[in-house]
N, C-alpha and C positions, 0 to 999 in steps of 0.2 A: 550319802541323800533317801531317802526314804521313798521308793516310788511303789506305790499301791494303786490309790486313784489319785487324778486333780485335787480335789479338794483336799486330802494329808498332804500333800507336797508341803516337802521341810528341806526347805536349801538352807545348809550351813551358811555362816557370816562369812566365811572364808573365801569361799564361791563370788565369783562375777556372773552375774545375769545381764544378758543383752539380748535383744530384741531387728526383728526385723518387718517390714510392711510391703504391701503390695495396694496402692489408690487404683481407683477406676471407677466401672461398673463393679466387675468383680474385684472384691477386696479380701486381702486376708493379712493376718500378723503371727509370726510365732517368734517365740519366745525359748530360751535357749539357756544352758550355764555351761560354766565352766571351772574345773576343780582348778587348786594352788599347785599346778608343778610344771615342770617343763613342757612345752608343747603339747599346751592341754588337748586334751578329745572335746568334740564338742556334744551334749548332751538336749538333743529339740524335749523339749516339756510340753511346749501345747502350742495350740494352733487355733486362730481366729478368722477363717471364710468366711464371708456373708454368703455362701452357696455351697452347695452339694452334688453328687453325681450321684442320678434317678438312671438305672438301665445305659451307663457310660456315658449321657449327656449331662451338661451341667446346668441347675439351675437355682435361683435366686432363692434366699430366705426370706427375704421379707425385712428383712434388718433393714433401720434407716443408717445413715451415715451416722449423725448422731449417736446414737445406741450402737454401732460400732467401735465408735473413738470409746467412748465409756465403759462399754465392755471389756475392750484390748487394754485400754489406758490405765483403769484400775486393777487388772490382775497384774499388769507390769509394776504397777508402783507394792503391790503387797509381798509380790516377789523377791522385788528388788530391796524391797525394804526403803523408796527415796517417795516422797512425792514429789516431784516429779521426773520425767522420764523421757526415754527417748526413744525414734524406732530408726532406721537406716532404709531408706528411700530411694527408689530410682532417681535418677538426676531432673529427668523429665518429668516429676508429678506434678500434677496441677494443684495439691494442697497445698496451701501457704504452712510456712516453716514450724511456725508456733499455732497451733488448732485447739491452744485452751484444754479443761479436764484434765491437766496435770501433764499432758500427752505431746511431746515435739518429734520432730520430721526432722531429720539432716539427712540431704540429699549424698547418694554413694555416687562418688565420681568412677570408679572401676566399673570400664566395660564389662559389657553383657558376656560377651564372650570368654572374658580372665573370668568370670564371675563363677559362670559355667566346670569352664576349666581346672580352679583352686576347689570347688564343689567336689568333683570327681576324685577329684587327686586326695582328700579327706576320707571320704567313700573306699576308694583303694588301699588305703592305709588304717584302715576298721577306728577313723577317729572319728565316728559319728554312732550317735546310741539315738534310738526313738524310743519317746517312751510308749507302754502297750498299747496305752487309749487313744492315739492322733490314728484317724481313719482317713484323712482328706489328702495327707503331705506322702501317705505312703502308697497312696491310690496313685498320685501325680508322677512319683519315682517310679511306681513300677511302668508305667506308660509315657514314660520322658524316653524321646526317641532323635537320632540324630539322621543325616540323611547318608544314604550310604554312599553318594558320590558327590564331589563339589566340596573344595575347601575354601577357607578364606586366609586370610595373612596367616604367616609363621605356621601354616598347614594345619591352623584349628578348624575341628569341625561345630557349626555354629548350630544349635541345640533349635529345635523345631520347638517355634512360640505355639503350643497348642497344651492344655489343663498342664497347665501349671503357675498357677498364681501365688498357692500358698509353698510352690518348689522354688519361688522367683524370692520369696519372704528367706530361705535359708540357704540361699544363695548371696542373698547381702550379707546375710551375717559370717557366713565360712570365708567370701571376699578379702574380708577385712582382715584376716589370718590373727582371730584373739590370741591375746598373750593376758596370762592372769597375773592378776597384781601379786603375786607372789614371784612370777619371772620378769617382770618389769621392772619392780622396786619402786618405791615410794619417792625416792629421791628423783624419778626420773620425771617430768611435764608430761600431763596427759596427753591425749590427743584433740580432746573438745577444748582443751584449756590452750594450747597452740591455735589452733582453729577463730577461738575469741580473741585472741590477742591480736591477731593478725588483721584482725576488721575492728581491731579498735572497740571490744564490748568485754563488759565482765562476767563471768560465770554466774547463771543466775538459778543454777539448782546443782546438785551434785549427779554427776554422771558415772560411766562405766568404767575403772581407770587401767581395763584391760585391756583398749584398742589398741590396736601397731598399726605401724605403716599400713596405709593400702601400697 
């Protein structure tokens, strides 16, 4: 993969592209890719927050929801080479699952606590790589924090919900424990195919065949 600037980014056809999003007043999206290997690392390629940080304070950029959807969706379509694409979002999102512009949202039912634990596992194993042009995600990773005392079930610490909208997007991606097409094999059913079959629906678009079970 060529990594110089976002505009020159080239993803080989054998790689799988995936995305996570966070909706609400402060929105963001993350696009990542995984290579065709067993237990693939996650390469975080682009971020799409509707905000930035000034003096440590979060500020909106004045981007409308429709503008954000178009920008994020168009870039995801281009990188994945698909007309219709989707991103994982929180199960409590108020956004509808089909939002037009070729972009759909899929609710991620992996609990926040587990999403955080899985993401930390990826970092501890050195399996996450950030593109050099990212700005908001590295800032949020640097300021991510957990309480010094007090645990929740299974003894896990709950991450403080602050300055984390783009980090949430990455955690959605990691929580799926993505598996490349190479590892999963073409003969096995795709996650979304199974989901649609269970709900009596037919696939409407090509999705990422790399997604593992939650």
